[in-house]
C-alpha positions in Angstrom: 14.5 -12.3 0.5 12.0 -11.1 3.1 9.3 -8.4 3.1 11.4 -6.3 5.5 14.1 -6.2 2.9 11.8 -4.7 0.3 9.2 -2.7 2.2 9.1 1.1 2.4 9.2 2.3 6.0 7.5 5.5 4.9 4.0 4.9 6.2 1.5 7.7 5.7 -1.4 7.3 8.1 -4.5 9.5 7.5 -7.9 9.7 9.2 -11.2 8.8 7.6 -12.3 12.4 7.2 -9.3 13.4 5.1 -10.6 14.4 1.6 -9.3 12.7 -1.4 -7.4 15.8 -2.4 -5.7 15.9 1.0 -4.8 12.2 0.7 -3.5 12.7 -2.8 -1.5 15.7 -1.8 0.1 13.9 1.1 0.8 10.8 -1.0 2.3 12.8 -3.8 4.6 14.8 -1.4 6.0 11.5 -0.1 6.1 9.9 -3.5 4.1 6.9 -2.3 1.1 5.0 -3.8 -0.9 4.1 -0.7 -1.8 5.4 2.7 -3.0 3.6 5.8 -6.4 4.9 6.9 -6.9 4.6 10.7 -10.5 4.6 11.7 -10.8 3.3 15.3 -14.5 3.9 15.3 -15.3 1.5 12.5 -12.9 -0.8 10.7 -9.6 0.0 12.4 -6.8 -0.1 9.7 -7.6 0.2 6.0 -5.8 1.3 2.9 -6.4 3.9 0.2 -4.4 3.8 -2.9 -3.6 6.1 -5.8 -5.9 3.9 -7.9 -8.8 4.4 -5.5 -8.4 8.2 -5.8 -8.0 8.0 -9.6 -11.2 5.9 -9.9 -13.2 8.3 -7.8 -12.0 11.4 -9.6 -12.3 9.7 -13.0 -15.9 8.9 -12.2 -16.7 12.5 -11.6 -16.6 12.6 -7.8 -15.4 15.8 -6.1 -12.0 15.2 -4.5 -12.7 18.1 -2.1 -15.9 16.6 -0.8 -15.2 12.9 -1.0 -13.6 11.5 2.2 -11.0 8.7 2.5 -13.5 6.6 4.4 -15.7 6.3 1.4 -12.9 4.9 -0.7 -10.9 2.8 1.9 -10.4 -0.9 1.4 -11.3 -2.3 4.8 -10.9 -6.0 4.0 -7.2 -5.8 4.1 -4.6 -8.5 3.8 -1.7 -7.7 6.1 1.9 -9.0 5.7 4.6 -9.4 8.4 8.2 -8.4 8.0 9.3 -12.1 7.9 7.0 -13.1 5.0 9.0 -14.0 1.9 8.7 -11.9 -1.1 7.1 -14.9 -2.8 4.4 -15.0 -0.1 3.7 -11.3 -0.6 3.6 -11.6 -4.4 1.2 -14.6 -4.1 -1.1 -12.7 -1.7 -1.1 -9.7 -4.1 -1.8 -11.8 -7.2 -4.5 -13.8 -5.4 -6.2 -10.7 -4.0 -5.7 -8.5 -7.1 -4.0 -5.6 -5.3 -0.6 -4.0 -5.4 0.1 -3.0 -1.8 0.3 -4.8 1.5 0.4 -3.1 4.9 3.2 -4.7 6.9 2.3 -5.2 10.6 4.7 -5.9 13.4 3.4 -5.8 16.9 0.6 -3.4 17.4 0.8 -1.3 14.2 2.1 -0.7 10.7 5.8 -0.7 10.2 5.8 -0.5 6.4 4.1 -1.0 3.1 5.3 -3.3 0.4 4.3 -2.8 -3.2 4.7 -4.8 -6.4 7.3 -2.2 -7.4 9.3 -2.9 -4.2 9.3 -6.6 -5.0 10.4 -6.0 -8.6 13.2 -3.8 -7.4 14.5 -6.6 -5.3 14.0 -9.3 -7.8 15.4 -7.5 -10.9 19.1 -7.4 -9.8 18.9 -11.0 -8.8 17.6 -12.0 -12.2 20.3 -10.1 -13.9 23.0 -11.9 -11.8 21.5 -15.3 -12.7 21.3 -14.4 -16.4 24.9 -13.2 -16.4 26.1 -16.4 -14.7 24.1 -18.6 -17.1 
């Protein structure tokens, strides 16, 4: 199975000046765990996740003053739609993260998460167990 079969095509893109509260509100409304941060003046594409926001708020930072740029991961590993789910899972395990931005052509076309991969693998594992 390929990344394109598992990825979410709901890609929230925010700017570096969005506050953490704004980012959290937008992510929550879309029921997603990560947003692409587009900062053409510095790093280009980065990612901010629910964990980044949780860590910032949990350490006492003000979500109305902290911006996405201060909490964006800029050293991003990108996937392509034709990666296998095994390749995506290996990249996540090796890098210690739970989301990959999926690029095709000039920009993001999706995000694949650990949860997306599990959703794909779980039915296959049940089928194998039933046949065994």
